[in-house]
VOVEXKOL-910446 format. One record per residue (C-alpha): x, y negated, z negated; residue in one letter. Coordinates in steps of 0.5 Angstrom, whole numbers, plus 2048, in hexadecimal, padded with zeros to 3 digits. Layout:
XYZA;...
This chain:
83483186CX;83882A86AX;839829863X;838822861X;83D81E85CX;83B818858X;841815854X;83D810851X;84280C84CX;84881184CX;84E80E84EX;853811853X;85881384EX;85281784BX;85081A851X;85781C852X;85781F84BX;85182384DX;854826853X;85A828850X;85682B84AX;85282F84FX;857831853X;85C83484EX;85783A84CX;85683C853X;85D83C854X;85E84084EX;859845850X;85C846857X;862848854X;85F84D84FX;85C850855X;863851858X;865854851X;85F859851X;86185C857X;86885C855X;86686084FX;86985A84AX;863859847X;85E85E845X;85785A845X;854854848X;84D851847X;84D84B84DX;84A84584DX;84B843854X;84583F856X;84383D84FX;84983884DX;84583284EX;841834848X;847835843X;84B82F845X;84582A846X;84382C83FX;84982C83BX;84C82583EX;84582283CX;846824835X;84B821830X;85182582EX;84F827827X;848829829X;847831829X;84683582FX;84483C82FX;84683F836X;845846839X;84984A83EX;848846844X;84A83F841X;85183F842X;850837844X;84E83683CX;85583983AX;859835840X;85582F83FX;85782E837X;85E82E83AX;860835837X;867837838X;86783B83EX;86D84083BX;869841835X;863842839X;86684783EX;86984B838X;86284C835X;85F84E83CX;86485483CX;864856835X;86A853833X;86C85282CX;86D84B82CX;86684A82FX;86184782BX;85E84D828X;865851827X;86385682DX;85D858829X;85885582EX;857855835X;85684F83AX;85284A837X;85084E830X;85484982CX;853842829X;85883C827X;856837822X;85B832825X;85883282BX;851832828X;84F83982CX;84B83E828X;84C84582BX;84784A82EX;84585182CX;843856832X;83C85582FX;83B84E832X;83584C82EX;83884A828X;83C84582BX;83684182BX;834841824X;83B840822X;83A839826X;835838821X;83983881BX;83E83381EX;83982F820X;83682F819X;83C82D816X;83D82781BX;836825818X;837826811X;83E822812X;83A81D816X;84081D81BX;83C81B821X;83F821825X;83C827828X;83D82F82AX;83D832830X;83B83A831X;83B83D838X;83784383AX;835847841X;82F848844X;82F84F841X;83184D83AX;82A849839X;827850838X;82B851832X;82785082BX;82D84B829X;82B84682FX;82484682CX;826845825X;82B840827X;82683B82AX;82183C825X;82683A81FX;829835823X;822832825X;81F83281DX;82582F81AX;82682A820X;82D82C821X;832828826X;83482E82BX;83482F832X;832836834X;83583783BX;83283D840X;83683F845X;83184284AX;83684584FX;83084A852X;83385184EX;834854848X;83985984AX;83585C850X;82E85A84DX;82B854851X;82784F84EX;821852850X;82285784CX;824853846X;81E84E845X;81784C848X;817844847X;81984084DX;81F83D84AX;82383F843X;822838841X;81B838840X;81C83C83AX;81E836837X;817834837X;81583A832X;81A83782DX;81883082DX;81F82F831X;82182A836X;82382E83CX;82682D843X;828831849X;82E82E84DX;833830853X;83883384FX;83D833855X;83D82B855X;843829851X;840822850X;83982484FX;83B829849X;840823846X;83B81E846X;835822844X;83982483EX;83C81D83CX;83581B83CX;832820838X;838820833X;837818832X;830819831X;83081F82CX;83681D828X;832817826X;82B81A825X;82D821823X;829827827X;82A82C82CX;82A82D833X;82A832838X;82D83283FX;82D837844X;833836849X;83183A850X;83783D853X;83A843856X;83F849854X;84384985AX;847850857X;844856853X;84285684CX;84A85884BX;84E85A851X;84E861850X;846861851X;84685E858X;84185A85CX;83D85F860X;83785E85CX;83685785FX;833855865X;83885386AX;83484D86CX;83484A865X;83C84A865X;83B84686CX;836841869X;83A840862X;84183F866X;83F839869X;83D836862X;84483885FX;84583385AX;84D83285BX;84D831862X;84782C862X;84982885DX;850827860X;84D826867X;849820864X;84F81D861X;85281D868X;84C81A86BX;84C814866X;854813867X;855815860X;85981B862X;85E81C868X;86082286BX;867821868X;86581F861X;861826861X;86782A863X;86B82685EX;866828859X;86582F85BX;86D83085BX;86D82D854X;868832851X;86B838855X;872836852X;86F83684BX;86B83C84CX;87184084FX;87683E849X;87183F844X;870846846X;877848847X;878845840X;87284983DX;875850841X;87B84F83EX;87884F837X;87B855833X;87585B832X;87285C82CX;875860827X;870862822X;87086181BX;86B864816X;86C85F811X;86B859815X;86485D818X;86285E811X;86385780EX;860854814X;859857813X;85785280DX;85984B80CX;85E84A807X;85C848800X;85F8487F9X;85A84A7F4X;85A8447EEX;8578467E8X;8528427E4X;8518447DDX;84A8457DAX;8488417D5X;8478447CEX;8408417CDX;83B8467D1X;8348477D1X;82F84D7D2X;82D84D7D9X;82A8517DEX;82D8537E5X;82984F7E9X;82A8497E4X;83284A7E5X;83284A7ECX;82E8447ECX;8338417E7X;8398437ECX;8368407F2X;8358397EEX;83C8397ECX;83E83B7F3X;83A8357F6X;83D8307F1X;8448337F2X;8448327FAX;84182C7FCX;84182F803X;83D836802X;836836805X;83183B803X;82D83E809X;827844809X;82084580AX;81C841805X;82183F800X;820838800X;81A8367FCX;81783D7FBX;81E83F7F8X;81E8457FCX;81A84C7FBX;81E84D7F5X;81E8467F2X;8258467F2X;82683F7F5X;82083C7F2X;8218357F1X;8288347F5X;8258307FBX;82282B7F6X;82982B7F2X;82E82B7F9X;8298297FEX;82682C804X;82D82B808X;831830804X;82B834802X;828836809X;82183A80AX;82383E811X;81E841816X;81E849816X;82484A81AX;82A84E816X;82E84E81CX;82E84781EX;82F844817X;835849815X;83884681CX;83683F819X;83A841813X;840842817X;84083C81BX;83F838814X;84683C812X;84983A818X;848832816X;84B83480FX;84483580CX;84283B807X;83B83E808X;837843804X;832847808X;82C84A804X;829851807X;822851805X;824858804X;82A85C805X;82686080AX;82585A80FX;82D85A810X;82C85E816X;82985981AX;830855819X;83485B819X;83885981FX;83A85281CX;83D855816X;84185B819X;84385881FX;84485181EX;84584F817X;849855815X;84D85581BX;84E84E81CX;85584D818X;85885381BX;856851822X;859849822X;85A84781BX;853844819X;850846813X;849847811X;84784380AX;84184680AX;83D84A804X;83784E806X;833850800X;82F857800X;82A8587FCX;82A8607FCX;8288677F9X;82286B7F7X;81E86C7F1X;8198677F2X;81486B7F7X;8158677FDX;81686C802X;81B86E808X;81C86680AX;81D863804X;8218687FFX;82786A803X;82E86A800X;832868806X;839866803X;83D86C806X;83B86980DX;84086380CX;845867808X;84786A80FX;848863812X;84F860811X;84F859810X;84985980BX;849859804X;84385D800X;84185B7F9X;83C85E7F5X;83B85C7EDX;8378607E8X;83685B7E3X;8358547E2X;83C8527DFX;8408557E5X;83A8527EAX;83C84B7E8X;84384C7E8X;8448507EFX;83F84B7F2X;8438457F0X;8498497F3X;84584A7F9X;8458437FBX;84D8427FAX;84F8477FEX;84F845805X;84D84C808X;84684E80AX;843851804X;83D856803X;83A8557FCX;83585B7FAX;8308597F5X;82C85F7F2X;82485D7F2X;8228627EDX;82885F7E8X;8268577EAX;8218577E4X;82285E7E0X;82A85D7DEX;82C8587D9X;8338567D6X;8378517D3X;83984C7D9X;83F8477D8X;83D83F7D9X;84083B7DEX;84583D7E4X;8498437E4X;84B8497E9X;84C8507E9X;8528537EEX;84F8577F4X;85285E7F4X;85285F7ECX;84E8647E9X;84B8647E2X;84B86A7DDX;8448697DAX;84586F7D5X;84B8737D3X;84B87A7D3X;84F8817D4X;84A8867D6X;8498847DDX;84A87D7E2X;84487A7E5X;8458757EAX;83F8717EDX;83D86A7EEX;8368677EEX;83086B7EBX;8358717EAX;83886D7E4X;83286D7E1X;8308747E2X;8368777E0X;8368737DAX;82F8757D8X;83087C7DAX;83787D7D6X;8348797D0X;82E87E7D0X;8328847D1X;8388827CCX;83C8837D2X;8438807D1X;84487D7D8X;8498787DAX;8448737DFX;84886F7E4X;8448697E7X;8478687EEX;8448617EEX;8478607F5X;8478657FBX;84C862800X;8518617FDX;8518677F9X;8548677F2X;85986E7F4X;85D86D7EEX;85786D7E9X;8548737EDX;85B8777ECX;85B8757E4X;8548787E4X;85687E7E7X;85D87F7E3X;85987E7DDX;8548837DDX;8558887E3X;84E8887E5X;84A8837E9X;8438827EBX;84287C7F0X;83B8797EFX;8378757F4X;8308737F6X;8328737FDX;83087A801X;83687F801X;838880808X;83C87A80AX;83C877803X;842873800X;8428797FCX;84587E801X;84B879802X;84D8787FBX;84C8807FAX;851881800X;85687C7FEX;85687F7F7X;8578867FAX;85D8837FEX;86087F7F9X;85E8827F2X;85E8897F4X;86388C7EEX;85F8887E9X;85888C7EAX;8558917E6X;84F8927EAX;84D8907F1X;84B8897F2X;8438887F2X;83E8847F5X;8378827F3X;83387E7F8X;82C87D7FAX;8298817FFX;82A881806X;82487E808X;821877809X;81E874802X;817876801X;8128717FFX;80E8767FAX;8118757F3X;81187D7F1X;81587E7F8X;8198787F7X;81C87B7F0X;81D8817F3X;82187E7F9X;82687A7F4X;82C87D7F2X;82A87C7EAX;8268827ECX;82C8877EDX;8318847E8X;82F8897E2X;83188F7E7X;83788B7EAX;83A88A7E3X;8398917E0X;83C8947E6X;84288F7E6X;8438917DEX;8428987DFX;8498997E3X;
């Protein structure tokens, strides 16, 4: 099995640079295996036998073009000339590594080297690449993005969403499949039934190709040609690189499940040895120069590992850990105009989006049916006409893919808004939100400047899949901010502020309040600070802490029944206004927490626990909760009314006041 190389127009210097580039990750890997046996590193995902794909791809790109690598792509990092000391510190979980010891091996990124860190779920990398490619296209940079996946990763939903979005939007992105025969221990014949994985490109209208992934020059030239073409005429490309994993999925898993003859076959196609022999046969590399190059690399590896191992161990600092969960941001207040008009909640949100679009020229809106149709609730009606189809984008029906693209835009300095058609549908994008957006700043300092608008709540007879109150899911996730206005003026100010804050924001809008609630809304641009509750009504008999529809339920009930209650509108659920909560407890000594969400696992339980722990001495009665039934939201109107918390409000308040 002879590997044929074609140097085409490459110079001797270029050929030697490629040799050094593919040799370095191999020698680092060989050192890693020694360190593993010595117990000096804890885990390793080997890319031995696959180096040509990582190296050939990276060397063919411009230094400022982003790559989204996976476990076995150490050649991406070394080919971007990443300092080995810092890389080795990262690999051993040292505090001086790229993730400050918070991430393992290659689960990190670095904007300095234009690499986006992976998460273990693999598929999301592909969708993030779409966002970076979209940014290139919007900026007319004639650049591309590249994302890697494996044969196993092509079975994930994000793979299909990414290809479809890229095709529809004609994005300059290359999706590289490293087909190494196994997804952990699962062989490819149990992963797919098409002849080649590149065949899948046909279904999405994407050009595709299968190449020998062990031939360094083939990979380099193929990527170079594709890049040249799609950077000029933006469109995606699917490239399948046939290769083989010469080690286990990770070292602890071993290779007993792989037939011996496969190792014998692929060892003859070793990408490093074959390329080295080719250069020697062409008198480009001599035995002496080969040894000299190896010695230089070996010396660098040994010196850098020695320095990395000499780095002091991490001394945990809780304040630093908490500080790094969110991207730094200092609130700047924009005062509301003294002129105002009476508007519905839906109109205030519409106005807030307009103000944000005018303020931030780098803001892109994305969602199903939001362009010409204006969204199912007509909030973006007219936006496409005013701001253009590049900034107001209809999306295919693929929540995960679009949220991933939003993160990619953020990496390139854009702001984005994703509209969930209904908050219930966010489950299809849950992984992207809780594992990618929420954690990325803590992991490697990259913020996610993304606002996700969430039409939420019951009361409109929409049934169990269009009526859920799922805000509490996200208050549990460090790195997210959760906003939930109850009235038009707050909705506008909080939404405008959401686009100023560089962190991921879940912005909940109650559907039943869209057109049923009106209020005076200041004209123009103004902001409301997160984590600052408001006092809706002052009172002394008890305190009702609530948000969203609960504000209107409490207000209506107390007026109808002459209850002298202090009604607190939280407005923001993450961060919570603990000072405001404490003041309410101190004032009345009796507290009811009211929310539309179901009782078990609702945010009310967290608030009640905090009050019991920090404000116990001010209480004259147990902290009580009023919430909806612990059932799905029923469709029938009578059943829905019975489900909602308002149906139990009278009993809860009477019990509280009796203490």
